[in-house]
N, C-alpha and C positions, 0 to 999 in steps of 0.2 A: 643652476638645475646642471650646467655643465660643470660647474666647480664640483658637486659633488659627485659626481661619473668620477673625475680626474683625481679627486681623492679615496675615490673605493679602490682601481685600478693602482692606485700606489702601493693603500695597504693591502693589497692582494699581489702583488708583488714581494714587497716588504717581507711579507710570510712563506713564500717560495721559498726566500733566501734563507731565513734561520732554518727551515725547515730543512732543505736537501742542503746547504753549507758549504754549497759552490760556488765561489768567486766567478768564474768563469761562464756557469747558468745564469747567474745575479745581474754581470756586466748583461749576456746577451739579450735577458728580458727587459733588463733597461734599455734598452735600442729599443726594444721591440713597446715597451711603452713609451716614447719619445714619441713613435712613430704614429701609435694608435691615438694621442696624444695631437700630433697637429693635424690627423686627419678631423678627429674631432671637431678642433678648434674650424677650420676650414668648414667643415658640416655647419657648423651653427651659423657661420658669415653666409651660408649659400641661405641655410632657412631666414636667416635677419632679412634677406636680400627677396628672396621669395615672400615672404611676407610684405615686407613694403609692396611690390610689386600689385599684390594680390589687394591692400587694401587701397591703393590707387584706381584699381578697375573697379573695385568695389563704389568707390567716390565716385564714380565717373557714372556710375550706371545708377545711381543714386541721383546724380543731374540731372539724369538723363530722364528719367523715371520724372523727375519734379518738372521738367521742363514739357515732357507731354502729357503733362495730368493740368499743365497750367494752359497749353494750348489747347486740353478739350472743355475747358471750364470758359475759358471765350466762346469756343464753338455752340459750347451750349448754351451764353448766356445771348450771341448771335442769333441763334434759331428760337429762343424764348423773346427777345424781341421781334422778330419777324411775325410769330403768330401772333402779337399782340399789336399788329398793324391798325389802327383804328378802322373801321369800312364807314368812308366819306364818298356820296357820290350823289350828282344831282342830275335832273334836264328838266329843262323847261322850255314852252313858247312861246310865242307872238299870241296874247289873243285880246281884243279882236285884231282887225289890220291897221298899222300905223300906216298915216298919211303926215306929209309935211315935213319930212324930216331935214333939220339942217345942219351942216359940216360939222363933227366931233360931237354929234351929240347922240348921246347915249340909247342903244336900243332896247326897250324893250319884252324883257320874255314874262310875262308875268301867271304865267298858267301855269304852275310848277307839275309837272308829273312825279316827279325820285326827288326827296330829299334827305338822304339817311345822311344824319349827322348834324345837319340843318345849318351848312355853311353857306347854303344861298340864301338872300336875300332879295323876295321877287316885289317888295317897295321900293328897294335900288338898283335893280339886275344886277347886283353885284356876288363875285362868288368871292369867301374871305377864307382864307387858309387855315384851317385851324391848329394844323401841324406843319414843321417844315417837311418836308418831301420833293418827290418827282409828281407830277400830274399828268393826266391827260384831257385836253380841251377838245372838243369838234364843235361846230359851228356848220347849220345851214341855213343859207339866206333866198327866199324866193321872192322874185323882182314881178313888177305889175309889169303884163305887156306893152314894149316899146320902150321899157326904160333900163338902164343899165346902173347899177349900184356897186359900188366897191363899200367893203366894211371891216373892220380889221378888230383884233382882238387885245387887248390891252393886259399888260398882265405885271403889275410891278412897278406903272407908269413907265412900261416902253412898249411899244408895238411890237407883238410876238407873233403875229400873224394876219394874213388878208385873205379875203374872200370876194371872189366876182361875181355878178350875178348879173343875167342880162341876155335879154331877146330882143330880135325885132318886131315879129309878130304875136310869139307867143309868151307865157308867165318864163320869166327864166329862174332854173335854180343851180345856185352855186354853194359849194361846200370847201371845207379843209377840217385838218386838225393837226395839234404837236402836241410834243413831251417838252415839259416843264421845268428845273428845278425851281423850287419856290420855301422862302423863306415862312414862317408864321405870322401870319396877320395879313400878308399880300394881299392887294386886292385883285381879282379879274372879271372884266364886261366887255363889252360887244357896242360900238361905236360905227357910226357915219364917217368914211373914210372920203372917197370921192362918189359925185353922183350925175347924173345926167337927171333922176327923175329920183323923190323923195316918199315912195309908199315901199313897203313892207308888206306880202301879203301873209296873211293870217295861218298859223295850223302846221304849215310845210315850212315854217321860221323856229329851227331850234337852236338851242342851248345845253352841252351837256360837258360835265365832265365829271374824273370821281380820281381818287389816291392813287397811285401803283404802289409805291413805297414812302413809307417815314424813311428819312433821313436824320 
C-alpha cells in the first residue's frame, strides 16, 4: 500500500514538471517529494510498531480471559462437588444396661435412633466411613453409682478420644466430641479403656456422628 502511494506521488511530480517546464520548480517539488516519502516511510514504521503492541495487548487479554474462565470452571466444579456431599449421620444408644465389661471390650450401642446412609452397624457397633472426609463424633457414657469408667473412641485403629464417667454417690455422666479426617472404610467404635467398674447405664449412653465435608 505504501509503495502505491509513493508511485502516485512520483507520477504527480513528473506530470507537474512536464506541464510547467520549469527545472527549478521540478527540483523544489522533488525535494518535497523526498521529504514526503521519508515521512510516509516513518509513519509506516510507526504503524507497524503500534500494530505489534496492539497484538501483544490482545494476546495478553485473551490469556487473562482464558485464566479467568479456567478458574471459574474450577470454582464451579468445587461448588458442584460440595452440593453433592452425601448425607451420612447416625445416632445410637445403649439398650439394655451393659454389665461386666472388661478392658478394651467394645461398648454395644445396639439401639439405633438415626442411620442415614446406613454406615453404622448395630450388630458390631461400628461405623464404617463410606467416603473419605472430615467427620464429627460424640460419645456420652453414664456410669453406675460409685463407679468410674473410662472409655475411648477408636478410629482407624488409633485411640482418637477418651471419655471419663464417674461419681461417688450418684450416676456419673461424661461426654466428649472430636473432629477427624478419615479415609473410606476406616472403622470407628467405642471401647472400655480403664475402669473401677464394669457397668454402663442404658439410654443415657449414646454414640453418634456425621460427615461434615467429603474430601
